[in-house]
N, C-alpha and C positions, 0 to 999 in steps of 0.2 A: 088893352089893361098895360099899365106899365109894373115894373118889379124893381124895389130897391136892390142893391147887392150890400150887402155885410161882410166883411172880412175879419177873420181873427189872425193876429200875428204873434208868434211866439216871442218872447222879450230877449231871453238870453242865446245866444248864437243865431239870432235872425236879425232882431234889430241891432243889440249891442254885441261887441265882442268881449265876452266875459274873460278869455285867458288872460290877463295882466291879474284881474281880481280872484282868480282860483289858484293862480301861482303864488300870489303873496301871502294869501290865506294859508297855504302850504307852508311857506316858507316861515311864517310868524308862529304857526302851530307847533313847526319842528321846532324852533328857537325856543319857544315856551317849554318844551320837553327836554331840551338838551339833545334833540336828535340831530346828526350831522348828517345833512344830504349833499351827495354829489352836485357840484355846480350844474351841469345840465339836466338833473332830475325835476324840477319843476316843470321844464317844456315835456319832457317825456311823459310827465304825469299827466297833464291836461291832455295830451294828445292820446294816451289809452285811455281817457275817460269819454272822449270826444268818440274814439272806437267802440263805445258801449261798454267798457269795463268799469265797475264799483271801485270806487276809490279805496276800500281795504284790498281788494286784489292786486291793485298796481302795486301797492306798497308791499304786500307778501311776495309778488312775482318779483321785485326789485330787491328783496332781503332788506328792505327798511325795517330798523326795530320800532317796537312800541306802536306796531300799526293800529291797534284798537283805542290806544288813547289819541294819538295823532289824528284819526278820524273823527274822534268825537269832539277835539279841540277845531278842527277845520270845520265842522259844523256850526260851531258857537261862534266863529268868525266872519264865515262867509257872506253873511248877510248884514253885517256891520256896516254902518252909514259911512265910516270911513273909507271902508274898502269898495263899497259901493262906487265910489267916485273916482275909482280907475277905471270903470266900463265907459265905453266910449260908443257912439252910433258907426256902424259900418258904413263906410263911405257911400252917399248917395241916399242914406234912409231918410235924412230930414225933407229934402227935397221931392221923394217919391211919396212920403207921408202927406205932406202937404199938397202934392198934385192930387192924390186919389181923394182928399177929403173936399179939395176945391170941385171934385167931380160928384159930389154927392155920396161918395161911397163910404159906407158906415164901417168905422175902423174900430175893433175891440183888441184889446191887450189879453194874451194867455201866458199864464206864468204859473209855473211850483213854487215860486218864492212863498215864503211862510208871513210875510208881513206887507200886508197892501199899503200901509201908510208909507213904508220906506219906498214901496215902487213908486207910488204917487209923486213922492218928492223926487225922487231919481227922476221921472219922466219930466218933471218940472224944471230941474236943474238943465236938463240936455234941449228943452224946447220943445219937447213933445207931448206936453198936457195941454188939452183944450176941452 
C-alpha cells in the first residue's frame, strides 16, 4: 500500500522573510500619526514580535506614544499589496519547493493572512503558484 505525503508550509517566517514589510508598515504607520521612532526601533519591534510579544506590548514597553492608534494603522497597512512586494523567499525556498513538488509531495500553504487573493497574487509574483 502506498501513501502520499502532504506538507503544510507557513508563509511568513517559513517561506518568506516578512521583516522588511513589518518594519516598513511600522514606519509608515508612525509617519501617518506624526510619531517619531528611534532609528533602530523598527528592527527591535520586529525582533520582539518574533519573540512572542504583541505589537502593542512592544510599543508600550519602549514608551512609544499613540500605541493603540499605531497598532490600528499598522494592521491597515501590513497586508497592502505595495508592502507585500517587500517579502522575499528565504534562500533555497524556491528550489526546495520545486524539488518536493517533483517528488510528488503535496504542498499546502498555511497562513493567518486575511486576504486569499493577495496571497495568491504574491505566490504568483515570486514564482511559487502552481
